[in-house]
VMD Tcl script that builds the backbone (N, CA, C; Angstrom):
set m [mol new atoms 357]
animate dup $m
set s [atomselect $m all]
$s set {name element resname resid chain x y z} {
  {N N MET 1 A 116.036 77.810 98.795}
  {CA C MET 1 A 114.914 78.696 98.604}
  {C C MET 1 A 113.826 78.292 99.595}
  {N N SER 2 A 113.312 79.252 100.294}
  {CA C SER 2 A 112.304 78.969 101.319}
  {C C SER 2 A 110.944 78.679 100.688}
  {N N LYS 3 A 110.083 78.126 101.505}
  {CA C LYS 3 A 108.730 77.803 101.035}
  {C C LYS 3 A 107.989 79.074 100.615}
  {N N ARG 4 A 108.196 80.129 101.360}
  {CA C ARG 4 A 107.538 81.407 101.039}
  {C C ARG 4 A 107.970 81.910 99.663}
  {N N ASN 5 A 109.263 81.804 99.373}
  {CA C ASN 5 A 109.759 82.240 98.069}
  {C C ASN 5 A 109.149 81.423 96.935}
  {N N VAL 6 A 109.023 80.106 97.158}
  {CA C VAL 6 A 108.433 79.243 96.126}
  {C C VAL 6 A 106.975 79.621 95.890}
  {N N VAL 7 A 106.236 79.867 96.961}
  {CA C VAL 7 A 104.822 80.236 96.833}
  {C C VAL 7 A 104.680 81.582 96.119}
  {N N VAL 8 A 105.504 82.554 96.511}
  {CA C VAL 8 A 105.446 83.876 95.858}
  {C C VAL 8 A 105.837 83.767 94.392}
  {N N PHE 9 A 106.856 82.971 94.092}
  {CA C PHE 9 A 107.275 82.772 92.710}
  {C C PHE 9 A 106.144 82.175 91.878}
  {N N ALA 10 A 105.521 81.114 92.394}
  {CA C ALA 10 A 104.430 80.452 91.664}
  {C C ALA 10 A 103.236 81.381 91.493}
  {N N ALA 11 A 102.859 82.071 92.553}
  {CA C ALA 11 A 101.706 82.980 92.481}
  {C C ALA 11 A 101.970 84.124 91.506}
  {N N THR 12 A 103.174 84.674 91.553}
  {CA C THR 12 A 103.537 85.756 90.640}
  {C C THR 12 A 103.476 85.290 89.194}
  {N N THR 13 A 104.010 84.113 88.938}
  {CA C THR 13 A 104.026 83.583 87.580}
  {C C THR 13 A 102.610 83.336 87.067}
  {N N VAL 14 A 101.766 82.732 87.876}
  {CA C VAL 14 A 100.400 82.406 87.445}
  {C C VAL 14 A 99.567 83.672 87.240}
  {N N VAL 15 A 99.598 84.567 88.218}
  {CA C VAL 15 A 98.789 85.791 88.119}
  {C C VAL 15 A 99.246 86.652 86.945}
  {N N LEU 16 A 100.548 86.787 86.793}
  {CA C LEU 16 A 101.057 87.624 85.703}
  {C C LEU 16 A 100.821 86.975 84.341}
  {N N SER 17 A 100.928 85.664 84.264}
  {CA C SER 17 A 100.620 84.978 82.992}
  {C C SER 17 A 99.178 85.222 82.583}
  {N N ALA 18 A 98.273 85.118 83.546}
  {CA C ALA 18 A 96.856 85.372 83.251}
  {C C ALA 18 A 96.636 86.811 82.803}
  {N N ALA 19 A 97.281 87.749 83.473}
  {CA C ALA 19 A 97.139 89.158 83.093}
  {C C ALA 19 A 97.703 89.407 81.693}
  {N N LEU 20 A 98.822 88.787 81.387}
  {CA C LEU 20 A 99.427 88.978 80.059}
  {C C LEU 20 A 98.565 88.367 78.958}
  {N N LEU 21 A 97.908 87.257 79.254}
  {CA C LEU 21 A 97.018 86.662 78.252}
  {C C LEU 21 A 95.813 87.550 77.973}
  {N N LEU 22 A 95.478 88.419 78.935}
  {CA C LEU 22 A 94.411 89.402 78.721}
  {C C LEU 22 A 94.935 90.681 78.057}
  {N N GLY 23 A 96.252 90.748 77.864}
  {CA C GLY 23 A 96.846 91.923 77.236}
  {C C GLY 23 A 97.247 92.996 78.227}
  {N N TRP 24 A 97.250 92.684 79.496}
  {CA C TRP 24 A 97.572 93.672 80.520}
  {C C TRP 24 A 99.063 93.656 80.817}
  {N N TRP 25 A 99.880 94.143 79.904}
  {CA C TRP 25 A 101.328 94.166 80.083}
  {C C TRP 25 A 101.732 95.018 81.273}
  {N N TRP 26 A 100.963 96.075 81.568}
  {CA C TRP 26 A 101.277 96.989 82.661}
  {C C TRP 26 A 101.145 96.319 84.025}
  {N N ALA 27 A 100.464 95.174 84.079}
  {CA C ALA 27 A 100.329 94.452 85.350}
  {C C ALA 27 A 101.674 93.926 85.833}
  {N N THR 28 A 102.663 93.877 84.954}
  {CA C THR 28 A 103.994 93.404 85.332}
  {C C THR 28 A 104.561 94.231 86.479}
  {N N VAL 29 A 104.425 95.539 86.387}
  {CA C VAL 29 A 104.953 96.416 87.431}
  {C C VAL 29 A 104.211 96.187 88.741}
  {N N LEU 30 A 102.896 96.097 88.682}
  {CA C LEU 30 A 102.101 95.935 89.900}
  {C C LEU 30 A 102.345 94.597 90.582}
  {N N VAL 31 A 102.311 93.527 89.812}
  {CA C VAL 31 A 102.509 92.193 90.380}
  {C C VAL 31 A 103.924 92.063 90.932}
  {N N ALA 32 A 104.905 92.580 90.221}
  {CA C ALA 32 A 106.288 92.526 90.709}
  {C C ALA 32 A 106.463 93.365 91.975}
  {N N ALA 33 A 105.747 94.478 92.076}
  {CA C ALA 33 A 105.827 95.302 93.295}
  {C C ALA 33 A 105.268 94.544 94.495}
  {N N PHE 34 A 104.130 93.892 94.316}
  {CA C PHE 34 A 103.560 93.098 95.411}
  {C C PHE 34 A 104.487 91.941 95.784}
  {N N ALA 35 A 105.060 91.284 94.789}
  {CA C ALA 35 A 105.971 90.166 95.061}
  {C C ALA 35 A 107.246 90.666 95.737}
  {N N GLY 36 A 107.773 91.784 95.286}
  {CA C GLY 36 A 108.958 92.364 95.917}
  {C C GLY 36 A 108.702 92.747 97.353}
  {N N PHE 37 A 107.504 93.243 97.624}
  {CA C PHE 37 A 107.128 93.579 98.995}
  {C C PHE 37 A 106.984 92.318 99.836}
  {N N ALA 38 A 106.441 91.266 99.249}
  {CA C ALA 38 A 106.200 90.024 99.995}
  {C C ALA 38 A 107.492 89.328 100.403}
  {N N VAL 39 A 108.486 89.339 99.533}
  {CA C VAL 39 A 109.725 88.612 99.838}
  {C C VAL 39 A 110.901 89.529 100.168}
  {N N GLY 40 A 110.804 90.793 99.851}
  {CA C GLY 40 A 111.894 91.714 100.148}
  {C C GLY 40 A 113.103 91.555 99.245}
  {N N LYS 41 A 112.926 90.869 98.142}
  {CA C LYS 41 A 114.019 90.646 97.191}
  {C C LYS 41 A 113.604 91.156 95.824}
  {N N VAL 42 A 114.583 91.503 95.014}
  {CA C VAL 42 A 114.289 92.000 93.674}
  {C C VAL 42 A 114.395 90.885 92.646}
  {N N TRP 43 A 115.327 89.982 92.790}
  {CA C TRP 43 A 115.596 88.973 91.768}
  {C C TRP 43 A 114.432 88.014 91.580}
  {N N LEU 44 A 113.754 87.633 92.655}
  {CA C LEU 44 A 112.695 86.625 92.545}
  {C C LEU 44 A 111.520 87.112 91.687}
  {N N PRO 45 A 110.977 88.310 91.916}
  {CA C PRO 45 A 109.896 88.777 91.037}
  {C C PRO 45 A 110.328 88.977 89.588}
  {N N VAL 46 A 111.587 89.339 89.370}
  {CA C VAL 46 A 112.062 89.532 88.001}
  {C C VAL 46 A 112.113 88.187 87.273}
  {N N VAL 47 A 112.632 87.164 87.930}
  {CA C VAL 47 A 112.681 85.835 87.315}
  {C C VAL 47 A 111.269 85.294 87.092}
  {N N ALA 48 A 110.380 85.521 88.060}
  {CA C ALA 48 A 108.990 85.079 87.904}
  {C C ALA 48 A 108.309 85.805 86.742}
  {N N ALA 49 A 108.569 87.099 86.607}
  {CA C ALA 49 A 107.976 87.859 85.505}
  {C C ALA 49 A 108.510 87.391 84.156}
  {N N MET 50 A 109.798 87.112 84.091}
  {CA C MET 50 A 110.358 86.606 82.842}
  {C C MET 50 A 109.747 85.256 82.483}
  {N N THR 51 A 109.528 84.413 83.490}
  {CA C THR 51 A 108.868 83.127 83.268}
  {C C THR 51 A 107.438 83.336 82.775}
  {N N ALA 52 A 106.732 84.287 83.379}
  {CA C ALA 52 A 105.353 84.563 82.976}
  {C C ALA 52 A 105.286 85.093 81.548}
  {N N TRP 53 A 106.193 85.992 81.192}
  {CA C TRP 53 A 106.193 86.525 79.829}
  {C C TRP 53 A 106.491 85.432 78.816}
  {N N ALA 54 A 107.463 84.577 79.128}
  {CA C ALA 54 A 107.781 83.471 78.212}
  {C C ALA 54 A 106.597 82.514 78.102}
  {N N THR 55 A 105.943 82.236 79.228}
  {CA C THR 55 A 104.771 81.355 79.224}
  {C C THR 55 A 103.648 81.948 78.384}
  {N N ALA 56 A 103.388 83.233 78.549}
  {CA C ALA 56 A 102.310 83.877 77.793}
  {C C ALA 56 A 102.613 83.892 76.295}
  {N N ILE 57 A 103.862 84.142 75.951}
  {CA C ILE 57 A 104.230 84.157 74.533}
  {C C ILE 57 A 104.092 82.764 73.938}
  {N N LEU 58 A 104.573 81.759 74.658}
  {CA C LEU 58 A 104.475 80.383 74.160}
  {C C LEU 58 A 103.035 79.883 74.150}
  {N N TRP 59 A 102.240 80.304 75.141}
  {CA C TRP 59 A 100.838 79.861 75.225}
  {C C TRP 59 A 100.041 80.353 74.017}
  {N N THR 60 A 100.293 81.579 73.612}
  {CA C THR 60 A 99.566 82.118 72.466}
  {C C THR 60 A 100.027 81.479 71.167}
  {N N GLY 61 A 101.218 80.895 71.189}
  {CA C GLY 61 A 101.727 80.180 70.031}
  {C C GLY 61 A 102.142 81.049 68.868}
  {N N GLY 62 A 102.122 82.334 69.058}
  {CA C GLY 62 A 102.433 83.216 67.953}
  {C C GLY 62 A 103.810 83.816 67.990}
  {N N ALA 63 A 104.651 83.348 68.876}
  {CA C ALA 63 A 105.958 83.974 69.045}
  {C C ALA 63 A 106.779 84.011 67.758}
  {N N PRO 64 A 107.026 82.875 67.093}
  {CA C PRO 64 A 107.879 82.946 65.898}
  {C C PRO 64 A 107.255 83.742 64.758}
  {N N ASP 65 A 105.982 83.494 64.486}
  {CA C ASP 65 A 105.327 84.187 63.373}
  {C C ASP 65 A 105.177 85.678 63.647}
  {N N THR 66 A 104.720 86.016 64.837}
  {CA C THR 66 A 104.547 87.421 65.191}
  {C C THR 66 A 105.884 88.149 65.158}
  {N N ALA 67 A 106.921 87.522 65.688}
  {CA C ALA 67 A 108.238 88.155 65.707}
  {C C ALA 67 A 108.756 88.389 64.292}
  {N N ARG 68 A 108.523 87.431 63.405}
  {CA C ARG 68 A 108.974 87.603 62.015}
  {C C ARG 68 A 108.227 88.738 61.322}
  {N N VAL 69 A 106.924 88.798 61.532}
  {CA C VAL 69 A 106.129 89.863 60.908}
  {C C VAL 69 A 106.551 91.226 61.441}
  {N N LEU 70 A 106.713 91.325 62.761}
  {CA C LEU 70 A 107.129 92.601 63.340}
  {C C LEU 70 A 108.515 93.013 62.862}
  {N N SER 71 A 109.428 92.063 62.794}
  {CA C SER 71 A 110.765 92.430 62.323}
  {C C SER 71 A 110.737 92.835 60.856}
  {N N ALA 72 A 109.859 92.225 60.072}
  {CA C ALA 72 A 109.748 92.617 58.662}
  {C C ALA 72 A 109.192 94.031 58.551}
  {N N MET 73 A 108.210 94.361 59.422}
  {CA C MET 73 A 107.597 95.690 59.360}
  {C C MET 73 A 108.523 96.771 59.908}
  {N N VAL 74 A 109.128 96.512 61.060}
  {CA C VAL 74 A 109.901 97.549 61.740}
  {C C VAL 74 A 111.341 97.597 61.254}
  {N N LEU 75 A 111.960 96.440 61.096}
  {CA C LEU 75 A 113.380 96.404 60.766}
  {C C LEU 75 A 113.657 96.109 59.298}
  {N N ALA 76 A 112.609 95.902 58.521}
  {CA C ALA 76 A 112.714 95.614 57.097}
  {C C ALA 76 A 113.556 94.361 56.819}
  {N N ASN 77 A 113.505 93.434 57.756}
  {CA C ASN 77 A 114.237 92.181 57.585}
  {C C ASN 77 A 113.496 91.089 58.342}
  {N N ARG 78 A 113.006 90.118 57.630}
  {CA C ARG 78 A 112.208 89.051 58.227}
  {C C ARG 78 A 113.007 88.105 59.107}
  {N N ASP 79 A 114.314 88.075 58.953}
  {CA C ASP 79 A 115.152 87.144 59.699}
  {C C ASP 79 A 115.557 87.660 61.076}
  {N N LEU 80 A 115.096 88.819 61.458}
  {CA C LEU 80 A 115.464 89.377 62.759}
  {C C LEU 80 A 114.346 89.225 63.789}
  {N N GLY 81 A 113.531 88.197 63.634}
  {CA C GLY 81 A 112.458 87.958 64.596}
  {C C GLY 81 A 112.979 87.702 66.000}
  {N N TRP 82 A 114.154 87.075 66.091}
  {CA C TRP 82 A 114.750 86.818 67.400}
  {C C TRP 82 A 115.035 88.121 68.136}
  {N N LEU 83 A 115.373 89.185 67.381}
  {CA C LEU 83 A 115.660 90.467 67.996}
  {C C LEU 83 A 114.411 91.056 68.644}
  {N N VAL 84 A 113.269 90.866 68.019}
  {CA C VAL 84 A 112.007 91.337 68.597}
  {C C VAL 84 A 111.745 90.625 69.919}
  {N N LEU 85 A 112.001 89.327 69.980}
  {CA C LEU 85 A 111.803 88.579 71.218}
  {C C LEU 85 A 112.798 89.004 72.300}
  {N N VAL 86 A 114.025 89.309 71.920}
  {CA C VAL 86 A 115.019 89.782 72.889}
  {C C VAL 86 A 114.610 91.140 73.444}
  {N N ILE 87 A 114.153 92.027 72.579}
  {CA C ILE 87 A 113.701 93.348 73.029}
  {C C ILE 87 A 112.501 93.199 73.964}
  {N N THR 88 A 111.605 92.275 73.659}
  {CA C THR 88 A 110.459 92.016 74.529}
  {C C THR 88 A 110.919 91.513 75.892}
  {N N ALA 89 A 111.885 90.626 75.922}
  {CA C ALA 89 A 112.400 90.097 77.191}
  {C C ALA 89 A 113.076 91.195 78.015}
  {N N VAL 90 A 113.830 92.061 77.364}
  {CA C VAL 90 A 114.479 93.166 78.077}
  {C C VAL 90 A 113.429 94.114 78.637}
  {N N TYR 91 A 112.395 94.390 77.857}
  {CA C TYR 91 A 111.306 95.256 78.315}
  {C C TYR 91 A 110.614 94.654 79.533}
  {N N ALA 92 A 110.358 93.355 79.488}
  {CA C ALA 92 A 109.727 92.671 80.627}
  {C C ALA 92 A 110.620 92.743 81.862}
  {N N ALA 93 A 111.919 92.554 81.676}
  {CA C ALA 93 A 112.847 92.609 82.808}
  {C C ALA 93 A 112.904 94.011 83.413}
  {N N LEU 94 A 112.854 95.036 82.580}
  {CA C LEU 94 A 112.870 96.409 83.092}
  {C C LEU 94 A 111.596 96.734 83.865}
  {N N LEU 95 A 110.449 96.331 83.329}
  {CA C LEU 95 A 109.190 96.558 84.036}
  {C C LEU 95 A 109.176 95.837 85.378}
  {N N ALA 96 A 109.583 94.573 85.372}
  {CA C ALA 96 A 109.584 93.784 86.604}
  {C C ALA 96 A 110.603 94.320 87.603}
  {N N SER 97 A 111.748 94.755 87.125}
  {CA C SER 97 A 112.769 95.312 88.024}
  {C C SER 97 A 112.269 96.573 88.710}
  {N N ALA 98 A 111.603 97.417 87.968}
  {CA C ALA 98 A 111.068 98.653 88.556}
  {C C ALA 98 A 110.042 98.337 89.643}
  {N N GLY 99 A 109.126 97.412 89.343}
  {CA C GLY 99 A 108.116 97.053 90.328}
  {C C GLY 99 A 108.701 96.347 91.532}
  {N N ALA 100 A 109.588 95.383 91.308}
  {CA C ALA 100 A 110.177 94.616 92.407}
  {C C ALA 100 A 111.039 95.506 93.296}
  {N N TRP 101 A 111.794 96.387 92.688}
  {CA C TRP 101 A 112.636 97.292 93.468}
  {C C TRP 101 A 111.771 98.199 94.336}
  {N N THR 102 A 110.686 98.714 93.775}
  {CA C THR 102 A 109.784 99.571 94.536}
  {C C THR 102 A 109.168 98.810 95.706}
  {N N GLY 103 A 108.670 97.607 95.443}
  {CA C GLY 103 A 108.061 96.813 96.508}
  {C C GLY 103 A 109.047 96.449 97.604}
  {N N ALA 104 A 110.251 96.025 97.232}
  {CA C ALA 104 A 111.258 95.660 98.228}
  {C C ALA 104 A 111.704 96.874 99.035}
  {N N THR 105 A 111.790 98.033 98.394}
  {CA C THR 105 A 112.185 99.249 99.092}
  {C C THR 105 A 111.118 99.675 100.090}
  {N N VAL 106 A 109.862 99.601 99.702}
  {CA C VAL 106 A 108.777 99.944 100.625}
  {C C VAL 106 A 108.811 99.016 101.838}
  {N N ARG 107 A 109.083 97.750 101.607}
  {CA C ARG 107 A 109.173 96.800 102.720}
  {C C ARG 107 A 110.323 97.170 103.653}
  {N N ARG 108 A 111.480 97.506 103.094}
  {CA C ARG 108 A 112.636 97.849 103.929}
  {C C ARG 108 A 112.405 99.134 104.709}
  {N N VAL 109 A 111.786 100.117 104.077}
  {CA C VAL 109 A 111.512 101.380 104.768}
  {C C VAL 109 A 110.496 101.144 105.889}
  {N N GLY 110 A 109.505 100.302 105.624}
  {CA C GLY 110 A 108.506 99.995 106.648}
  {C C GLY 110 A 109.073 99.209 107.804}
  {N N ASN 111 A 110.115 98.421 107.571}
  {CA C ASN 111 A 110.740 97.627 108.624}
  {C C ASN 111 A 111.660 98.435 109.523}
  {N N ARG 112 A 111.970 99.631 109.117}
  {CA C ARG 112 A 112.891 100.442 109.937}
  {C C ARG 112 A 112.242 100.828 111.254}
  {N N GLY 113 A 110.971 101.140 111.221}
  {CA C GLY 113 A 110.247 101.466 112.455}
  {C C GLY 113 A 110.711 102.766 113.080}
  {N N PRO 114 A 110.035 103.207 114.146}
  {CA C PRO 114 A 110.373 104.483 114.779}
  {C C PRO 114 A 111.708 104.443 115.517}
  {N N ASP 115 A 112.142 103.259 115.978}
  {CA C ASP 115 A 113.405 103.177 116.712}
  {C C ASP 115 A 114.610 103.342 115.797}
  {N N ASN 116 A 114.468 102.934 114.557}
  {CA C ASN 116 A 115.587 102.989 113.616}
  {C C ASN 116 A 115.540 104.203 112.695}
  {N N ALA 117 A 114.518 105.030 112.843}
  {CA C ALA 117 A 114.362 106.183 111.955}
  {C C ALA 117 A 115.442 107.227 112.256}
  {N N ARG 118 A 115.867 107.858 111.216}
  {CA C ARG 118 A 116.855 108.921 111.376}
  {C C ARG 118 A 116.150 110.211 111.710}
  {N N GLY 119 A 116.846 111.063 112.438}
  {CA C GLY 119 A 116.327 112.387 112.685}
  {C C GLY 119 A 115.747 112.565 113.963}
}
mol reanalyze $m
mol bondsrecalc $m
mol representation Tube
mol addrep $m
């Protein structure tokens, strides 16, 4: 992994963790798009976003209790708190994938230049 990838990974994780602690879940798409544009890869922003979401959930300390309460309310079963956390992780991965894919695609299209353009 190059130095640039490590820096982008760390910056993405820190910025997104801070945004998530403020309740800005939608920042996942934006931060992942910028990271995808910076490195031209999709996997790195997705892994960084998953790390940020896990960090934010653990930082607030409410993951087990909140998940149990939500599963009791929505699924009528208090023992399915793990399912709420899995659904949250899948949601985070989808948001980050959309942003990272968009950013990486914009970078690739911009790199084509006038010499490589079709038509």
